[in-house]
Steps between C-alpha positions, in 0.01 A plus 500: 500500500483563877143456632350792683384482862142497380568218265646289784198584721271381225676175472540447875134576571370263242735217598396553864139476406541165321741339750289609811176336378623224264695274729762260356374525146535885507856471639594271215358751251653827639744525202218466252283750686786755512539443121133580461544826680790598279304401197208716594251231589396628843126548574409854597338365820837417639611863531606487872483787739888494517529552124221768503672684787842490318347624175328787688823601645678488155228724357528738794879523451450624147662844449252776534285614199617850570407673171171634652654665806795630297244665260309638791810649659631647166806288500372349179297680250262358242321697228124484545473530134691178449275254684373322195716188591253433785271206444170623349207437741297342205762222494345353820183399308710268279650303790366149554718289726572548872871537417441775246285685746748471787779629282287783387423590847869544562537718193205718594628500856824662371310745279275594795796592726683690219190704419440584865869598532459731195182647631308374201140358483492132586131425528489288179792285609341459847172382341685247293677372811167474675363277223807280478547452868131414528538243225777328698321547836794705634331836551712562810790574253318812394418599853872487577591693190249772586625562848652850534867520496609791729658797337868461445640680814816326400591275206577218751160509666318520170702205363423305826133563457493357149709204623241425772227516231684233290570285801138513611399385151737210518382395845131524420536296178698228687239477779247445225708227340569693185882477487493466131279803462733709699798407281298575188397847641860596598631379168245713307582807712875444450452480119299819497775682705746378233278686245542813716878460484477482122284812470688774301372774732652346817745735662715372794706728717859378481604167371218251495716196570676660804148618616401132524223500245651242257657296773167481691322390189741226401503362853123503504489312160760246615306418812171461312674287245632261776159480673310428177744225418481342843125507528425375152471155662194623674370759248574405134381841379798661670739334255366715217506799728860458585609437130303814399658745757857355507617699190420817678810467721746578215279788374495709822872507588479882464236758408669542159496126432127501598437784254688321224279196562172686542309302248629163625407590863150604405476175301597296807242680709229439246601130467404454870144542396487253214 
């Protein structure tokens, strides 16, 4: 299988680190050290600025999570009586590990934006996000989420505002050396948006595939899958994350496919928190 650009950066960065400070002995062991990278035996402390920067750019290049703005502009309709798929706020009290909490932040992040787009109460979800972000010492995430998005004077402007919000989230987490947390959050949010796709009350004007919904979702999942695979060498928990969300790709090829796989999609979302 062809290695991704990020995979090659991981190998190059690690090999450079051992050759630049290990002299002749390090040079003799480059092949062994590269094998260690591929095998996933790289210490987290060796995450270089180059790899971090490349990861941030990969995440920023994710297709937009455009469900909230499409709901807000009426292009997509979601029945407010069919929101039981959303993660119950009581679930947050059951979460114990940092990974579970980071993924839950992503899920509630998606719910928060959908509820705001629908004009529905979101205080309970906001309170849960406040607790979880405090637990992980990333309260700035909630501050970014709460910033007012301007009224949709045009769909493009509204979409751009939400994109800026997501990019700021990615940047702030990277600055705070929480690359793994940002991947967990974005994966949780993507899984929750997949649940929106599977909702039987979802109505899309025109063909959903040509509208870009399914295409965007699949590209988003493919990129997250690649990143989780590449960075497992630094963050072992990402291996489980990738294995959990990978099956979503074949279940969101269309809105109808998502509806047919509703139970499985909800099961994948819930598995992120186990």
